[in-house]
N, C-alpha and C positions, 0 to 999 in steps of 0.2 A: 734519410731524405736529404739532409744537409750535404752529405758527401755526394749524392747523385746530382744535386743542383750544382755543386762545385765542379764535378767532373764534366758536366755539360758546359759550364762556363769556360773551363780550360779548353775544351774542344772548340768552342766558338772562337776563343782568342787565337788558338793555333791556326784555325782555318782562315780567319780574317786578318790577323796581325802578322802573319809570316808570309813573306813573299820572296821570290827570287828576282833579283834586279835585272837578270839577263846580261849583266856586264861583270867584268873583273875589276876589282878595286886595286889600283896600283900604288896609292898612297899607303904609308905605314899605318898600323893601328893607332899609334900616337897621334899622327896627323889627322886621321879620320875622326877619332874621339875628340880631339881639340877643336876641330871644325864644328862638330855637333854641339859641343859645350858652348862655343861662342855664338852660334847662330840659332839654336833651338831655345825654347822657353823653359826655364827652370825656376822654381821658387826657393829651392834649397841651395846651399853652398856645397858644391860637389868637390871631392878631393880624390886625386889619383891614388890608387893602391899600388904597392910594389907588385911586380909580376908574380912572385911566389904566393903572396896573399890573395891575389886575384884568382889564381888557379885553384887554391884551396877553397875560396868562397864558392866557386862554381863546380868544384869536384872534378876538375879536368887534370889529366896527366900531362906533365911537362913534355913527355916524349911525343905527344900528339899535337902540341901547339908550337908553331913556329915563333909567334910573338903575339902579345896581347896588350891591351890597355883598358883598364876599368876605372871608372869614376863612381864613387858612391856618395850619398848624402849623409847628413848628420844623424840620421835615424828617425828624425821627426817626419820625414816624407819617404816615399818609396822611390823617389827619383834616382836614376842610375843610367850610366852609359857603359856598355861593354862591347869591345871589338876584339874578335879572335881571328887570327890568321892561322888556319890549321896546316899541318904539314902535307896533307893530301886531301883532295876533294871527297874521298870516301869517308873522311873524318868529320866532315861538315855536320852530318847527322848527330854525331857525338856532341858537338857544341850546341846544336839546337835542343837536344834532350837535356843538356845541363841547364840551358836557359829555361826550358819548361819547368824543371824542378825548382829553379830559383823563383820563377813566377808563383808556383804553388806555395813554396816556403814563405815568401813575402806576403802573399794573400792571406795565408793562415795567420801570420803574425799581425798584420794590419787590421784584419777583421775585428779583433777585439781591442786593439791598441789605438789605431786612428782609422776608423772605417771610411772616412772621407778620402783616403788614399787608394782604396780598392779599385775605384773606376780608372785610375791611372794605370794600374796593373792590367786591368781588363782591356785597355786600349793600347797597351805597349806595342812597340814596333820592332819586329825582327825581320831583317833583310839579309839575304845571302847573295854573294857574287863571287864566283870562282871558289877559292879556298877561304874566303873571308865571310864572317858572320858578324853583323852589327845588331845590337839590342839597345833600345832606348825606352826608358820610362820617364815621361816628362809631363809638364803641365799642359802641353798642347801636342797631341799625337800627330795630328795632320801636319803641323808645322815641322815636327821632327822627321816625318816621312818625306816632306818636301826637301828638307836639308839633306837627307841621305840620298835622295834622287839626284841632287846636284853635285854629289861628290864623285871623285874618280880614284 
């Protein structure tokens, strides 16, 4: 029963939290992630990961990713920023699937560790534009979405 409820929750997150922006992001993943970090609301101190660690964390192949920037929290919160620029638009779904797995992994961990973080994961924001995929888990999902909408 718990797995069915979780699967339904993931489906709802995917249907409501994932959107195509209808635009192509021209800024680098580092610039996009930096803007989100500066302008969105986070309660945790986020730290940038080296690209190889970011790819391992999301289970992505370096051959599929042109560039990326990932910020993670201290572990006390689920807050995170990930921006992936894929080598081809056909690979965008690969990044989105990796993000879905990350949401599931984090939800499973935080359910028993810090259950108050689960709503942040449920309201996470995933936006695609061209070959770029942006993912944000923050204290204020609406604000994060507004920040992403203002980026280019």
